[in-house]
C-alpha positions in Angstrom: -12.1 35.1 -20.9 -8.9 33.1 -20.5 -6.8 36.3 -20.1 -9.2 37.5 -17.4 -8.9 34.2 -15.6 -5.1 34.3 -15.6 -5.1 38.0 -14.6 -7.2 37.1 -11.6 -4.8 34.4 -10.6 -1.8 36.7 -11.0 -3.4 39.4 -8.9 -4.4 37.0 -6.2 -0.9 35.5 -6.2 0.8 38.9 -6.1 -1.3 40.1 -3.1 -1.2 36.9 -1.1 2.4 35.8 -1.8 4.6 38.6 -3.2 3.4 41.2 -0.7 3.9 38.8 2.3 7.7 38.3 2.9 7.3 35.0 4.8 5.2 33.5 2.0 7.5 34.9 -0.6 10.4 33.3 1.1 8.6 30.0 1.3 7.7 30.2 -2.4 11.4 30.9 -3.3 12.5 28.0 -1.2 10.1 25.7 -3.0 11.4 26.9 -6.4 14.9 26.2 -5.1 13.9 22.6 -4.2 12.4 22.2 -7.6 15.7 23.2 -9.2 17.9 20.9 -7.1 17.8 18.0 -9.6 19.0 20.4 -12.4 22.4 20.3 -10.6 22.6 16.6 -11.3 23.0 15.4 -7.7 23.8 11.8 -6.9 21.0 9.3 -6.2 22.1 9.2 -2.6 21.5 13.0 -2.1 18.1 12.7 -3.8 17.2 9.9 -1.5 18.1 11.9 1.6 15.9 14.8 0.4 13.0 12.4 -0.3 13.2 11.0 3.2 13.4 14.5 4.7 10.2 15.5 2.7 8.4 12.4 4.0 9.3 13.2 7.6 8.3 16.8 7.0 4.7 15.6 6.2 4.9 13.4 9.3 6.1 16.3 11.5 3.5 18.8 10.1 0.7 16.3 10.9 1.9 16.0 14.5 2.2 19.8 14.7 -1.5 20.2 13.8 -2.4 17.8 16.7 -0.1 19.3 19.3 0.6 22.9 18.2 -3.1 23.7 17.5 -5.2 21.3 19.6 -2.7 20.8 22.4 -3.0 17.0 22.4 0.5 15.9 23.2 1.1 12.5 21.6 4.2 10.4 21.7 2.7 7.6 19.7 2.3 9.2 16.3 4.4 6.4 14.8 1.4 4.1 15.2 -0.3 5.8 12.1 2.9 6.0 10.2 3.5 2.3 10.7 0.0 1.2 10.1 -0.1 3.0 6.8 3.3 1.7 5.7 2.3 -1.9 6.5 -1.2 -1.6 5.0 0.0 -0.1 1.7 2.9 -2.6 1.5 0.7 -5.6 2.1 -2.1 -4.5 -0.3 0.4 -3.7 -3.1 2.8 -6.6 -2.7 0.5 -9.5 -1.8 -2.8 -8.4 -3.3 -1.5 -6.6 -6.4 -3.4 -3.4 -5.9 -1.9 -0.3 -7.5 0.0 2.1 -5.3 -2.4 5.0 -6.1 -5.1 3.0 -4.5 -3.2 1.4 -1.5 -2.0 4.7 0.0 -5.5 6.3 0.1 -6.9 3.1 1.6 -4.1 3.1 4.2 -4.9 6.7 5.0 -8.6 5.8 5.4 -7.6 2.9 7.7 -5.5 5.3 9.8 -8.5 7.6 10.2 -10.7 4.7 11.3 -8.0 3.6 13.9 -7.8 7.2 15.1 -11.6 7.2 15.7 -11.5 3.9 17.5 -8.5 4.8 19.7 -9.4 8.5 20.1 -12.7 8.0 22.0 -11.1 6.3 25.0 -7.7 8.0 24.8 -9.0 11.6 24.7 -10.8 11.1 28.0 -7.4 11.6 29.7 -5.3 14.7 29.6 -1.8 16.0 30.0 1.0 13.5 30.7 -1.6 10.6 30.9 -2.6 11.2 27.3 1.1 11.2 26.3 1.7 7.9 28.1 -1.4 6.3 26.6 -0.6 7.2 23.0 3.1 6.1 23.5 1.8 2.6 24.4 0.0 2.0 21.1 2.9 1.8 18.6 4.9 -0.3 21.2 2.0 -2.8 21.4 1.8 -3.1 17.6 5.6 -3.2 17.3 5.7 -6.2 19.7 2.6 -7.9 18.2 4.1 -8.0 14.7 6.9 -10.3 16.0 4.1 -12.9 16.7 3.4 -13.1 13.0 5.4 -15.2 10.6 7.4 -13.8 7.7 6.9 -12.3 5.1 4.5 -10.0 7.0 5.7 -10.4 10.6 9.1 -10.9 12.2 12.0 -8.6 12.7 12.5 -7.8 9.0 8.9 -7.2 8.1 7.9 -6.9 4.4 10.8 -7.0 2.1 10.9 -4.8 -1.0 7.3 -3.5 -1.5 6.7 -2.1 -5.0 8.3 1.3 -5.8 6.5 4.2 -7.3 8.5 4.2 -10.5 11.1 1.9 -12.2 14.8 2.5 -11.4 15.4 4.8 -14.3 12.2 6.6 -15.0 13.3 10.0 -16.1 16.6 11.5 -17.4 18.4 8.2 -16.5 18.7 9.3 -12.8 17.4 7.0 -10.1 15.0 8.6 -7.6 14.4 11.6 -9.8 10.7 10.8 -10.5 10.2 9.9 -6.8 11.8 13.2 -5.8 9.3 15.3 -7.7 6.4 13.2 -6.7 7.2 13.4 -2.9 7.9 17.1 -3.2 4.5 17.6 -4.8 2.8 15.5 -2.1 4.6 17.6 0.6 3.6 20.9 -1.1 -0.1 19.9 -1.3 -0.1 18.4 2.2 1.5 21.6 3.6 -1.1 23.8 2.0 -4.0 21.7 3.2 -2.7 21.5 6.7 -2.0 25.2 6.8 -5.5 26.0 5.5 -7.0 23.7 8.2 -4.9 25.3 10.9 -6.0 28.8 9.9 -9.6 28.0 9.2 -12.6 28.3 11.6 -11.9 24.8 12.7 -8.3 25.7 13.4 -9.4 28.6 15.5 -11.6 26.3 17.5 -8.6 24.0 18.0 -6.6 26.9 19.3 -9.4 28.0 21.7 -9.4 24.4 23.2 -5.6 24.7 23.5 -5.8 28.1 25.3 -8.7 27.3 27.6 -10.7 24.1 27.4 -13.2 25.1 30.1 -14.0 28.4 28.4 -14.5 26.6 25.1 -17.0 24.3 26.7 -18.7 27.3 28.3 -19.1 28.8 24.8 -21.0 25.8 23.6 -18.1 24.1 21.7 -18.2 20.3 21.6 -14.6 19.9 22.8 -14.6 16.1 22.4 -15.8 16.3 18.8 -13.1 18.8 17.9 -10.3 16.9 19.7 -11.3 13.8 17.9 -11.4 15.7 14.6 -7.8 17.0 15.2 -6.7 13.4 16.1 -8.2 12.0 12.9 -6.9 14.7 10.5 -3.4 14.3 12.1 -3.5 10.5 11.8 -4.6 10.7 8.2 -1.6 12.8 7.1 0.7 10.7 9.2 -0.7 7.8 7.3 0.1 9.6 4.0 3.7 10.0 5.1 3.9 6.3 6.1 2.4 5.1 2.8 4.8 7.2 0.8 7.7 6.0 2.9 6.8 2.3 2.2 7.0 2.8 -1.6 10.1 5.0 -1.6 12.7 4.3 1.1 11.0 1.1 2.4 11.0 -0.3 -1.1 14.8 -0.3 -1.1 14.9 -2.6 1.9 11.9 -3.5 3.9 9.0 -2.1 5.9 10.0 -3.4 9.4 8.6 -2.9 12.9 11.8 -1.2 14.0 11.9 1.2 11.0 8.3 2.5 11.2 7.0 1.7 14.7 10.0 2.2 17.0 10.2 4.9 19.7 12.7 6.8 17.6 10.1 7.2 14.8 7.7 8.7 17.4 10.3 11.1 18.6 11.2 12.4 15.1 8.2 14.6 14.6 8.6 16.0 18.2 12.2 17.0 17.7 11.6 18.4 14.2 8.6 20.4 15.2 10.2 22.0 18.3 13.4 22.7 16.3 11.4 24.4 13.5 8.7 26.1 15.5 5.6 24.5 17.0 2.1 25.6 16.1 3.1 26.9 12.6 2.9 23.9 10.2 5.8 25.4 8.2 8.1 25.1 11.2 8.1 21.3 11.3 8.8 21.2 7.5 11.9 23.4 8.0 12.9 21.4 11.0 12.6 18.0 9.2 14.5 19.2 6.2 17.3 20.8 8.3 17.7 18.0 10.9 17.6 15.1 8.5 20.1 16.6 6.0 22.4 17.5 9.0 22.3 14.0 10.3 23.4 12.6 7.0 26.0 15.3 6.6 27.8 14.3 9.8 28.2 10.7 8.6 31.9 11.4 8.1 32.3 11.4 11.9 30.7 8.1 12.8 31.9 8.1 16.5 31.0 11.7 17.2 28.0 12.0 14.8 25.3 11.7 17.5 27.1 14.0 19.9 27.6 16.7 17.2 24.0 16.3 16.0 22.5 16.6 19.5 24.7 19.5 20.4 23.5 21.5 17.4 19.9 20.8 18.3 20.4 21.9 21.9 22.3 25.1 20.9 19.6 26.1 18.4 16.8 25.4 20.8 18.5 27.4 23.5 19.2 30.3 21.1 15.8 30.3 19.4 13.3 28.5 21.7 10.4 29.4 19.5 12.0 27.6 16.6 14.3 28.7 13.8 11.5 29.0 11.2 9.3 30.9 13.6 12.2 33.2 14.5 12.9 34.0 10.8 9.2 34.7 10.0 9.0 37.0 13.1 12.0 39.0 12.0 10.5 39.3 8.5 7.2 40.6 9.9 9.1 43.1 12.0 11.0 44.4 9.0 7.8 44.7 7.0 6.1 46.7 9.8 9.1 48.9 10.0 9.1 49.5 6.2 5.4 50.3 6.3 5.9 52.8 9.1 8.7 54.5 7.2 6.5 54.8 4.1 3.7 56.3 6.1 6.0 58.9 7.6 7.4 59.8 4.2 3.8 60.3 2.8 3.1 62.7 5.7 
């Protein structure tokens, strides 16, 4: 019985992963990321990778909203910041365990998304973009009205970390590294499944032609709100993880989790990797964040070099680097299949 069960898993894995070049490449990259700690990197490198994984979840959640449902939001930092603050407050001041505070923060983000989604989704196009951009700015300003240790410029200092400083193999951040990588892996699978499910197909139909979707009897408002809530929930997951990893080393501050820059991160990462793919934003986040840290040796020219690379890549591959690679792999697969058919003839 056990052997039959494992045989079924192997056959399913072989047909759905090994026989699909793009999925096989993704699986090999995941194995590579798992093996990185074996090279004994410094704690600083592990921390950079952890932050890139967090922003990968954040960017993938934005991609589901924009790349599938076509709801362009520039205020996604609202949910990132709400979750970070909620989880930090509940864990530090009320003593709740982190495994409970992050799900509660995600639930709160979903509730906020419902409350804000009803009025916001009545507008379209650039008006929706401007409305969503206002929300994190309002919360950012409002937090300065509160007194420390919750409000103010520095926010909540030192929320609890996931693990003690030296939890495994005597290397700081090693346990957090594997935890955040696992969270990214599970989140990516869930978001990818949603994007390619019947619900995801409805999202795309609304993106392609909203009027035609209404004519087919689709409740457009319902599905727009659903996309908004799902996206906000996973953005909240990224914010909660951020609060207890990178935020725990300093503070969860308004500027760090609610600033305009935080809202622009998922936009740039998604466009760079490939919009509407889920895997594209993950590749974009990992590439751009590590590049930004790599160019620290050139402090004065760092931003110029970084922006120049982004512009060149987007001009060269406007569909995104990850999307371009997958497209080429699919073309090679089709070419190989055609050659095999010709040989059989």
